[in-house]
C-alpha positions, 0 to 999 in steps of 0.5 A: 567497601562499605563493610570494610569502612564500618568494620574499621570504624567498629574496631577503632572504637573498640581499641580507642574507647578504653583510652578515654574510659576510666579515671584518667582525669582524676588528678586534674583540678576542674573547679569553677573559677573563684568568686574573686575572679567572677564579677557579679552583674551588679558589682560596683567599683570604688572611684573619686569624683574629679569633675562634674559638668551638669551641662553635658551630664559628664562626670570625671572619675578616678576609678579602680578597674572596671572589670565588666568593660575590661578597663584598668584603673584610670581617670576618665570622663563618663556620661551619666545615665540620668541627670539626677546622678550628676546633681548628687555628686561634687568634686572630691566625693568618694563614690561606688559606680557601675559603668556599662556600655550603653549604645556603644558608649561607656556610661555610668548606670549606677552611682552611690556616695560612699560613707 
């Protein structure tokens, strides 16, 4: 019985293998994702400061898509990683931000004023 199983497996391999060998996938496009679809780990998103609350460390932003956290453009308040960020910006400022999930909470980890 074992000899029949081994023989069947060998025969199957001989007849099936040629179907996968050769250049059957030559016409398929197997390129890497374009740079525009890939988001570098340090990508910053354009935003506008709508409100600053130094007491709570919150900054309300009208932001573009935050692709690294899967968030579409919207206006939302975020906790700033440190108080210095909150002191640097004012309502109406144009900024570039990086928002990440820190301990399960969306947090501004980097913020730069745009010129």
